[in-house]
N, C-alpha and C positions, 0 to 999 in steps of 0.2 A: 588360317590362311591355307589356300589350296597350293598344290605343287603341280608344276608343268614340266615335263621332260620332253626333249626332242633331240634328234640327231642332226648334226651340222657337218657340212663338208669341211675339209681342212682350210679352204679359203675363207669360208664364213667364220670359222673359229678364229683365224688370224685377224679378220676384220673386227670381230667382237673384242678381242684382246687389245687391239690398237685403239678402238673407241673407248674402252675402259680407261686407258691411260690418257687419251686426248681430252676426255670429258671430266677426268678426276673422279669418276664413279668409284665407289668402294668395292664393287663386285659386278660380276656379269648380270646378276639379278637386278641390281640397281640400274644398270645401263638399260636393260630390257624394259623395266618399268618406265623409265624416262622416255624411251622410244615409243612405247605404247601411248603415253600421254600426248606426245607430239603428234602421233597418228590420229588420235582422237580429236585434237584441235583442228588438224587439217581436214578431217572428214566432216566435222561440224561446219567449218568454213565453206567447204564445197557445197554442202546442203543449202547454205544461205546465199550461194552465188558469189562468195568471196574468194579471194586468192591469197596464197602465202607467197611472199616474194623475198628473196635475199637482196639486200641493197648494200652499196658501198658506204663508206663513211660520210659521203656527201648526199646520201639518200637516193642515189641513182640506182634504179632497178638493174640487177645483174642476172638473176635466175628466178624463174617462176617454178614453184614446187607444184607438180601435177600428180594427183593420185587418182 
C-alpha cells in the first residue's frame, strides 16, 4: 500500500480530528479513505447527471451536495 503525506493548516487538522470522533473512525487514515470513497460516489453520480441530496427523516430534501 502506498503512503501519502501532506501538510494541513491547524484549522484543517482540527476538522479532521473532530470528524474522526464524529464518524467513529479508528484513525485519520480511515477517515480520509472514507472521505475519498464518498467523493468517488459523488463524482460518478455527477457524471451520470445524478445528484446527492441530504434529506430529513421525512425524506424532504434539505441540502444538495454539489461538486
